[in-house]
Structure formats: C-alpha cells, structure tokens
N, C-alpha and C positions, 0 to 999 in steps of 0.2 A: 165928858159925861159918858158913863157906861151904859150900854144897851145890850139887849139880847134878842135872838131871833130863833124861830123853830125851822127845822128842815132846810138847812143851808145847803145849796148845791155846790159841791166841791169837784172841780174839774180835774180829771186824771189824764195821764198821757194817753195817746191814741184816741182822744176825743170822748172817752167815757166820762160819765158823771155819777157821783155817789152822793147820797144825802146824809149829812151829819145831823143828828137829832136836834142839837141846840148849839149855838155859838154865843160867845160874849165878845163884843167889840168895844173899842174906845173911840168916841166921837163918830160912831157909825162908819168906821173905816174897816180895814181888814180884820178878820177874827183874831183874837189873841188867846182865847180859850175854846177848845173843842170839847163837847160833852156828848157822850154816847150813853143812851138810856136803855135799860133792859127791863123786862117785867119783874115785878116785885116777888113773884113766885119762882123766879129762876136764880140760880147761882151764877156768879160771875166766873167766866172760864178763860182759859188761855186764848181760845178763839176770839172772844170779845176783846181781849187785850191786843191781839194781833190786828183786829179791825181798827182800833183806835190808833195803833202804831202806823198802820197803812195811811190813815188820814194825815198824820204828821209828816210822813215821807212825801206826800203830795201837796202839803201846805206848810212850807218851812217858816212862814211868818208867825204861825202859832207857836207859842212857847209852853203852854200848859194844857192839860187835858184832864177830864174827869170821866170815869167809868162808874156807873151806878145802876142799881136796881131799885133805888128809892129807899133802901134800908141800909145797904152797905155802899160806901163811897170810897173809891180808889183815886188818888190824886197823882198825876204824873207831870213831869216837866222835862223839857228837851233843851240840850245845849248843843248847838251845831258848831263843830270845829271847822268844817268846810262843807261843800255842797254834797259830799258823798258819805260822810261818817256821822254817827250819832253817839252820844254817851248817855 
C-alpha cells in the first residue's frame, strides 16, 4: 500500500537533519519518492533542483523525485551505478 508523509526528516552526514516537504513510501517503509514543494508564485530554479539532488545524494534508497510549485511539476529519477556516481 502506498502512503505519504509531510516534513520527513532526512539525516545527513555529520549529524545534520534536513526536512523533505513530502515523501511517498510503499508499505510505510523507506521513502521511494521525494517531493520538494515551492510557493506557487515562485519559479523553479537551479537552486531548487540542487536542493532535491542533495536529498538524493543522502538518501540513495529513493529513486524518484518531484519538484513543484503546484503549477509546474518536474519529475526526476535516479539510477545509481555505484555508491559514488549518479546518472
């Protein structure tokens, strides 16, 4: 069963924690989709895209991501070749 949650705490190296706006899980386990939401009055920027990419680098179990301002939706997927490279 698919579930979603708001404000998921994502642990980063060095003990810091960042909040992902929304996540989607399967059977309430590890997040499979990370969602970053911005205000509807703002344009999606490279800074926003880098923020979502940073989440992927710290949560390799997630394979898909969505960046949105509620009007425009950008969909991303990640394929990990090894623990250090992305495509």
